[in-house]
Biotite code that builds the C-alpha atoms (Angstrom):
import biotite.structure as struc

atoms = struc.array([
    struc.Atom([-22.958, -2.684, -5.777], chain_id="A", res_id=1, res_name="MET", atom_name="CA", element="C"),
    struc.Atom([-21.055, -0.214, -7.949], chain_id="A", res_id=2, res_name="LEU", atom_name="CA", element="C"),
    struc.Atom([-19.645, 1.545, -4.875], chain_id="A", res_id=3, res_name="LEU", atom_name="CA", element="C"),
    struc.Atom([-18.379, -1.780, -3.505], chain_id="A", res_id=4, res_name="ALA", atom_name="CA", element="C"),
    struc.Atom([-16.736, -2.528, -6.840], chain_id="A", res_id=5, res_name="LEU", atom_name="CA", element="C"),
    struc.Atom([-14.923, 0.818, -6.871], chain_id="A", res_id=6, res_name="PHE", atom_name="CA", element="C"),
    struc.Atom([-13.889, 0.366, -3.225], chain_id="A", res_id=7, res_name="ALA", atom_name="CA", element="C"),
    struc.Atom([-12.424, -3.042, -4.041], chain_id="A", res_id=8, res_name="GLY", atom_name="CA", element="C"),
    struc.Atom([-10.597, -1.618, -7.032], chain_id="A", res_id=9, res_name="LEU", atom_name="CA", element="C"),
    struc.Atom([-9.164, 1.205, -4.890], chain_id="A", res_id=10, res_name="ALA", atom_name="CA", element="C"),
    struc.Atom([-8.033, -1.330, -2.302], chain_id="A", res_id=11, res_name="LEU", atom_name="CA", element="C"),
    struc.Atom([-6.291, -3.433, -4.955], chain_id="A", res_id=12, res_name="ALA", atom_name="CA", element="C"),
    struc.Atom([-4.516, -0.375, -6.371], chain_id="A", res_id=13, res_name="ILE", atom_name="CA", element="C"),
    struc.Atom([-3.410, 0.708, -2.890], chain_id="A", res_id=14, res_name="ALA", atom_name="CA", element="C"),
    struc.Atom([-2.096, -2.776, -2.070], chain_id="A", res_id=15, res_name="ALA", atom_name="CA", element="C"),
    struc.Atom([-0.151, -2.858, -5.319], chain_id="A", res_id=16, res_name="THR", atom_name="CA", element="C"),
    struc.Atom([1.355, 0.530, -4.559], chain_id="A", res_id=17, res_name="GLY", atom_name="CA", element="C"),
    struc.Atom([2.376, -0.503, -1.045], chain_id="A", res_id=18, res_name="LEU", atom_name="CA", element="C"),
    struc.Atom([4.034, -3.671, -2.267], chain_id="A", res_id=19, res_name="SER", atom_name="CA", element="C"),
    struc.Atom([5.901, -1.646, -4.876], chain_id="A", res_id=20, res_name="GLY", atom_name="CA", element="C"),
    struc.Atom([7.143, 0.841, -2.288], chain_id="A", res_id=21, res_name="VAL", atom_name="CA", element="C"),
    struc.Atom([8.272, -1.987, 0.000], chain_id="A", res_id=22, res_name="THR", atom_name="CA", element="C"),
    struc.Atom([10.083, -3.721, -2.861], chain_id="A", res_id=23, res_name="ALA", atom_name="CA", element="C"),
    struc.Atom([11.813, -0.457, -3.787], chain_id="A", res_id=24, res_name="LEU", atom_name="CA", element="C"),
    struc.Atom([12.946, 0.119, -0.188], chain_id="A", res_id=25, res_name="MET", atom_name="CA", element="C"),
    struc.Atom([14.355, -3.398, 0.067], chain_id="A", res_id=26, res_name="VAL", atom_name="CA", element="C"),
    struc.Atom([16.108, -3.198, -3.300], chain_id="A", res_id=27, res_name="SER", atom_name="CA", element="C"),
    struc.Atom([17.731, 0.095, -2.323], chain_id="A", res_id=28, res_name="GLN", atom_name="CA", element="C"),
    struc.Atom([18.984, -1.385, 0.944], chain_id="A", res_id=29, res_name="ARG", atom_name="CA", element="C"),
    struc.Atom([20.119, -4.771, -0.361], chain_id="A", res_id=30, res_name="THR", atom_name="CA", element="C"),
    struc.Atom([23.760, -3.960, 0.285], chain_id="A", res_id=31, res_name="ARG", atom_name="CA", element="C"),
    struc.Atom([23.046, -2.891, 3.880], chain_id="A", res_id=32, res_name="GLU", atom_name="CA", element="C"),
    struc.Atom([20.965, -5.998, 4.510], chain_id="A", res_id=33, res_name="ILE", atom_name="CA", element="C"),
    struc.Atom([23.765, -8.169, 3.122], chain_id="A", res_id=34, res_name="GLY", atom_name="CA", element="C"),
    struc.Atom([26.347, -6.501, 5.362], chain_id="A", res_id=35, res_name="ILE", atom_name="CA", element="C"),
    struc.Atom([24.135, -6.903, 8.416], chain_id="A", res_id=36, res_name="ARG", atom_name="CA", element="C"),
    struc.Atom([23.641, -10.587, 7.628], chain_id="A", res_id=37, res_name="MET", atom_name="CA", element="C"),
    struc.Atom([27.393, -11.059, 7.041], chain_id="A", res_id=38, res_name="ALA", atom_name="CA", element="C"),
    struc.Atom([28.165, -9.493, 10.406], chain_id="A", res_id=39, res_name="LEU", atom_name="CA", element="C"),
    struc.Atom([25.870, -11.965, 12.125], chain_id="A", res_id=40, res_name="GLY", atom_name="CA", element="C"),
    struc.Atom([22.479, -10.300, 12.341], chain_id="A", res_id=41, res_name="ALA", atom_name="CA", element="C"),
    struc.Atom([19.561, -12.639, 12.826], chain_id="A", res_id=42, res_name="GLN", atom_name="CA", element="C"),
    struc.Atom([17.244, -12.917, 9.860], chain_id="A", res_id=43, res_name="SER", atom_name="CA", element="C"),
    struc.Atom([14.313, -12.061, 12.127], chain_id="A", res_id=44, res_name="THR", atom_name="CA", element="C"),
    struc.Atom([15.933, -8.764, 13.147], chain_id="A", res_id=45, res_name="SER", atom_name="CA", element="C"),
    struc.Atom([16.569, -7.848, 9.502], chain_id="A", res_id=46, res_name="VAL", atom_name="CA", element="C"),
    struc.Atom([12.975, -8.735, 8.619], chain_id="A", res_id=47, res_name="MET", atom_name="CA", element="C"),
    struc.Atom([11.759, -6.672, 11.570], chain_id="A", res_id=48, res_name="ARG", atom_name="CA", element="C"),
    struc.Atom([13.841, -3.716, 10.341], chain_id="A", res_id=49, res_name="MET", atom_name="CA", element="C"),
    struc.Atom([12.250, -3.907, 6.888], chain_id="A", res_id=50, res_name="VAL", atom_name="CA", element="C"),
    struc.Atom([8.742, -4.256, 8.312], chain_id="A", res_id=51, res_name="LEU", atom_name="CA", element="C"),
    struc.Atom([9.161, -1.318, 10.698], chain_id="A", res_id=52, res_name="VAL", atom_name="CA", element="C"),
    struc.Atom([10.366, 0.889, 7.859], chain_id="A", res_id=53, res_name="GLN", atom_name="CA", element="C"),
    struc.Atom([7.422, -0.238, 5.751], chain_id="A", res_id=54, res_name="GLY", atom_name="CA", element="C"),
    struc.Atom([4.999, 0.511, 8.567], chain_id="A", res_id=55, res_name="MET", atom_name="CA", element="C"),
    struc.Atom([6.428, 4.013, 8.864], chain_id="A", res_id=56, res_name="ARG", atom_name="CA", element="C"),
    struc.Atom([5.745, 4.638, 5.180], chain_id="A", res_id=57, res_name="VAL", atom_name="CA", element="C"),
    struc.Atom([2.227, 3.219, 5.554], chain_id="A", res_id=58, res_name="ILE", atom_name="CA", element="C"),
    struc.Atom([1.551, 5.349, 8.644], chain_id="A", res_id=59, res_name="ALA", atom_name="CA", element="C"),
    struc.Atom([2.614, 8.528, 6.845], chain_id="A", res_id=60, res_name="VAL", atom_name="CA", element="C"),
    struc.Atom([0.416, 7.603, 3.876], chain_id="A", res_id=61, res_name="GLY", atom_name="CA", element="C"),
    struc.Atom([-2.589, 6.861, 6.055], chain_id="A", res_id=62, res_name="VAL", atom_name="CA", element="C"),
    struc.Atom([-2.142, 10.101, 8.008], chain_id="A", res_id=63, res_name="ALA", atom_name="CA", element="C"),
    struc.Atom([-1.875, 12.122, 4.804], chain_id="A", res_id=64, res_name="ALA", atom_name="CA", element="C"),
    struc.Atom([-4.913, 10.344, 3.361], chain_id="A", res_id=65, res_name="GLY", atom_name="CA", element="C"),
    struc.Atom([-7.019, 11.006, 6.443], chain_id="A", res_id=66, res_name="VAL", atom_name="CA", element="C"),
    struc.Atom([-6.057, 14.686, 6.487], chain_id="A", res_id=67, res_name="VAL", atom_name="CA", element="C"),
    struc.Atom([-6.809, 15.076, 2.783], chain_id="A", res_id=68, res_name="MET", atom_name="CA", element="C"),
    struc.Atom([-10.117, 13.238, 3.156], chain_id="A", res_id=69, res_name="ALA", atom_name="CA", element="C"),
    struc.Atom([-11.153, 15.552, 5.982], chain_id="A", res_id=70, res_name="LEU", atom_name="CA", element="C"),
    struc.Atom([-10.103, 18.649, 4.053], chain_id="A", res_id=71, res_name="VAL", atom_name="CA", element="C"),
    struc.Atom([-11.811, 17.716, 0.796], chain_id="A", res_id=72, res_name="PHE", atom_name="CA", element="C"),
    struc.Atom([-14.956, 16.190, 2.274], chain_id="A", res_id=73, res_name="SER", atom_name="CA", element="C"),
    struc.Atom([-16.194, 19.472, 3.749], chain_id="A", res_id=74, res_name="ARG", atom_name="CA", element="C"),
])
């Protein structure tokens, strides 16, 4: 029961961190997103751009986490 509680807490902290990173990326690129929209980009393509960039960050984090887990678990 205690292990499940800590796992849930770790998941909540990780989700908060990911949402913070995504918000930071979007806030840094607000000007670019505005220019793309002004030039006629579809909102779905802009959303796709943000999601792909977010997935790249998540993939790097997961890869680093897996490597560190394998290194430190032995």
